[in-house]
C-alpha positions in Angstrom: 28.1 7.9 -87.3 29.0 8.8 -83.7 26.5 9.7 -81.0 26.8 13.0 -79.3 26.0 12.6 -75.6 25.4 16.3 -74.9 22.4 16.5 -77.2 20.5 13.7 -75.6 19.6 12.2 -78.9 18.5 15.4 -80.7 19.8 16.0 -84.2 22.6 18.5 -84.4 20.4 21.2 -85.9 17.9 21.0 -83.1 20.2 21.6 -80.1 18.7 23.9 -77.4 20.4 27.2 -77.1 22.8 27.3 -74.2 21.9 30.0 -71.7 24.9 32.2 -71.1 26.1 32.7 -67.5 25.6 36.1 -66.0 28.8 38.1 -65.5 30.4 37.8 -62.1 29.5 41.4 -61.2 25.8 40.7 -61.8 25.8 37.5 -59.8 27.6 39.2 -56.8 25.2 42.2 -57.0 22.1 40.0 -57.0 23.5 37.9 -54.2 24.2 41.1 -52.2 20.7 42.4 -52.8 19.1 39.1 -51.8 21.1 39.0 -48.6 20.2 42.6 -47.8 16.5 42.0 -48.5 16.4 38.9 -46.3 18.3 40.7 -43.5 16.0 43.7 -43.6 12.9 41.5 -43.4 14.4 39.8 -40.4 15.3 43.1 -38.7 11.8 44.5 -39.3 10.3 41.3 -37.7 12.6 41.6 -34.7 11.9 45.3 -34.1 8.1 44.8 -34.5 8.2 41.8 -32.1 10.3 43.8 -29.6 7.9 46.8 -29.6 4.9 44.5 -29.3 6.5 42.7 -26.3 7.6 45.9 -24.6 4.1 47.4 -24.9 2.7 44.2 -23.4 5.1 44.4 -20.5 4.0 47.9 -19.5 1.8 48.0 -16.4 -1.8 48.7 -17.1 -3.8 48.5 -20.3 -2.1 49.6 -23.5 -5.3 51.2 -24.7 -5.6 53.4 -21.5 -2.0 54.5 -21.7 
């Protein structure tokens, strides 16, 4: 009897089901969406920080203006 290394000692009938890889189009799309989401969060943070700093640099009290 030969040992099957890929089953890690499990009997042949109890092998875990292999998870199929997602098609290339789905992986590219999800990667694209993740990049766009992270970039949009960064842009929103930069714009909010810029507006905050510009209001603070104005002369006088921002509440009075």
